[in-house]
C-alpha positions in Angstrom: -27.7 79.4 20.0 -27.7 80.4 15.6 -31.1 80.8 15.9 -30.6 83.8 18.7 -27.2 84.7 17.1 -29.3 85.1 13.5 -32.5 86.5 14.9 -30.3 89.2 17.2 -31.2 88.5 20.3 -28.0 86.9 21.5 -25.2 88.8 22.0 -23.8 86.5 24.5 -23.1 82.8 22.3 -20.6 81.5 25.0 -22.8 82.6 27.8 -26.3 80.8 26.6 -24.3 77.7 25.6 -22.8 77.5 29.5 -26.6 78.3 31.2 -28.3 75.5 28.2 -25.8 73.0 29.4 -25.9 73.5 33.3 -29.8 73.2 32.9 -29.4 70.1 30.7 -30.8 71.8 27.7 -30.9 69.7 24.7 -30.3 71.2 21.2 -33.0 71.2 18.7 -30.6 68.3 16.7 -30.5 65.4 18.9 -33.0 62.6 18.0 -35.5 61.7 20.3 -35.6 58.0 21.7 -38.7 57.3 19.5 -37.1 58.8 16.4 -34.0 57.0 16.6 -36.6 53.8 17.1 -38.0 54.6 14.1 -34.7 55.0 12.3 -33.7 51.9 12.8 -36.5 50.0 12.4 -37.2 51.9 9.0 -33.1 51.4 7.6 -34.1 47.2 8.5 -37.2 47.3 6.7 -35.3 49.4 3.6 -37.7 52.1 4.0 -34.7 54.4 4.2 -31.1 54.2 4.1 -30.1 57.2 5.9 -30.7 60.2 8.3 -29.6 64.1 8.2 -31.0 66.2 11.4 -34.9 66.2 10.6 -34.5 64.4 7.1 -34.3 61.3 6.3 -33.7 59.4 2.3 -35.7 56.9 0.7 -33.5 54.3 -1.4 -34.2 56.3 -4.3 -32.8 59.6 -2.9 -35.7 60.9 -2.4 -35.4 63.8 1.0 -38.5 63.0 3.2 -39.1 65.1 6.5 -38.7 62.4 9.3 -42.3 63.5 11.1 -43.5 62.8 7.1 -42.3 59.2 7.1 -43.1 58.4 10.6 -46.3 58.7 9.6 -46.9 56.5 6.2 -44.7 54.0 8.2 -45.8 53.4 11.8 -43.5 50.9 13.8 -46.5 48.0 14.3 
């Protein structure tokens, strides 16, 4: 919805929200199960310590895109 309002193609955010809920659409920030599984594994391995949106944080405090970290550290 934020994208639609920002890009000016959504003039009725309430209607858009209701229609998306009725259709079962997932939000863009919904974590997929494979990302969730990877994050739990990486956290237990102390590869990452936190996740915010599509960014994970390493123990050194670096912020890295989750897809990049999943490529660097695949679950064995």
